[in-house]
N, C-alpha and C positions, 0 to 999 in steps of 0.2 A: 860210449863207444871207445874202443882202444885201437891203437895203431902200433903194432909191434910190442904189445904189452903196456903201452902208455895211453893215458887218456888223451882225447883229442885236444883238450886245453893245454897239454904239455908240449905240443908240437906246433911250431910256427907254420901257419898256412898263409904266407905273405907274398905269394906270387899267383898269377892266374893259373899257371900249370899245376901248382899244388892244390888249388881249389877244385880244378877239374878232376884231378886224381882222387880227391876226397869224395866227390860225388854228391849228388843232390840229397840222397837219403841221409847221409852223415851230416851235411850242412844243416838240413832241416832239424835233425835231432839236436845239434849243437845250439840252434837259435830258437828252439821251440817256446821259450819263455817270452819272446817279444811278439808284438802284434803282427799279423799277416805273415807269419813265419813260413808258411808253405809257399806262398808266392815269392817271398824274398829269397828263399833258398833256390827256387827255380831260376829267378833272375840272376842270382850270384853265379850260378853255373853258366847260364847263357852269356852273361856279361864277360865272364872269364874266357869263354871260348872265343868271343868276338875280340877281346883284347889280344889274344894269341894270334888269331887269324888275320885281323885287320891292322893291328898296331904293334906286332912283334912282341907282345907281352908287356908293353909299356902303356901306362895310363896317359892318354893324350892331354895336352895342355891347350885345349880348345873347346869352348862351350858347345859348339855345334856337334863336334865329334862325341863329347861326353853325353849330350842329350840324345844321341842316336843309339846309345847302349841300352839294353833291356833294364827297365826299372829306374832309369836315371832321368829325372825331370829337371826343371830349372833349379829347384831348391837343392837337390843333391849335387848338381853341377856347380852351384855356388859354393857349397861346402868344400868340394874338391878343389876348386880354383882358389878358395880362400886359404884352406888349411894345408894343402899339398904344394901349392904354387905361390902362396903369399900375395895373391891378388886382393885388392880391396873390393869385396863383394858382400852382399847381404842375403843370407838364406832366410826365407820367410816361411816358417811353419805355423801351425795353428796358435802356438803361444806368442810368437813374435807378432803375428797378425792382430791378435786380441790386445796385447799390451800397447802396441803402436796406436791402435784405434782408441782404446780406453783412455790412455794418457794424452792423446792428441799429438804425439810425437810426429807421426806420419799417417794421418787418417787416409783410408782408401777403401774402396769397395772390392778390390781384388788383391791377391798377393803381389802381383807385379806393381800395382799402384803404390802399395805400402813399401815394397822394395825400393822403388824410385824415390819415394819421399824420405826413407831412411838414409839413402845414399847422399841426399842433399843435407839432411839434418845432423848426421853424425860426422864429426871431424874425421878426416882420413886416418889420422894416427890411432883412432880407436876401432876402426873397421875390422881389424884382424880378429878380434874376439867379441865384438859387440853382439853378434847373433847369439853367442853362448850366454852372455849376460842377460839378454832379453828372454831367451828360452827359460833359463833358470828362474828369473823373476816371475814369469808367467806360470811356470810349473808349480812353484812353491809359495809364492806370495800373492800375485795378482791372478788367482785361479778363476776359472770360468764360472763355476757354480757359486762359490762363496769366497770372494776375495778376502785376503787377510790384511785388510787395511791397517789394522792395529800394529802389524809387523812391518809395514811398508816405510822405507826410509824417505820416500818422496810423496807421502800421502798429502802433505800440505800443498803440493803443487798440482794434485790430481783434481780434475773437474769432472770425472766420469759420473754419469747419472746413477750408476749402481754402487757408487762409493759408500762404504759403511763408516759413518762418522762415529767417533768414540762417544760413549755414553758418559755424561758428566756425573761425577759422584754426587750423592745427595747432599744438600746444604744442611748443615747442622746449626741450630741457633746458639 
């Protein structure tokens, strides 16, 4: 898509007003490579309209207000509070949930239980980026289907039942 002869990627769409002006079809086209892009595009426009109508175009610094917006749940609210407002929060996605349980950092049956455990286990000074580190570890090393234990820097501390132990080299006489 182009806007005045420019690609959509060349123009900053950094306000709710600009997102609404862009429209759902163009947002959908721009994000079509990510999962659930149709629903996300719909929510981006609805969320932008609500930011304009209810909050004067400003992202609220309040969990309840954030979670009232279309497509925003606890995880997304935690990301916004953490990254935009510098609050010590923990966003728990599927990767953070798996890594926390597998490594025993903050075992729990629900994302909220894991979040609460991580908030206690991780020193406050590290909470600003901890969810990113855990996400990346879960996405690239501590994978769901086949964890890459051989590449894990903390595999010696891991007690996960699906941990893949290194194979010892054959003993030569």
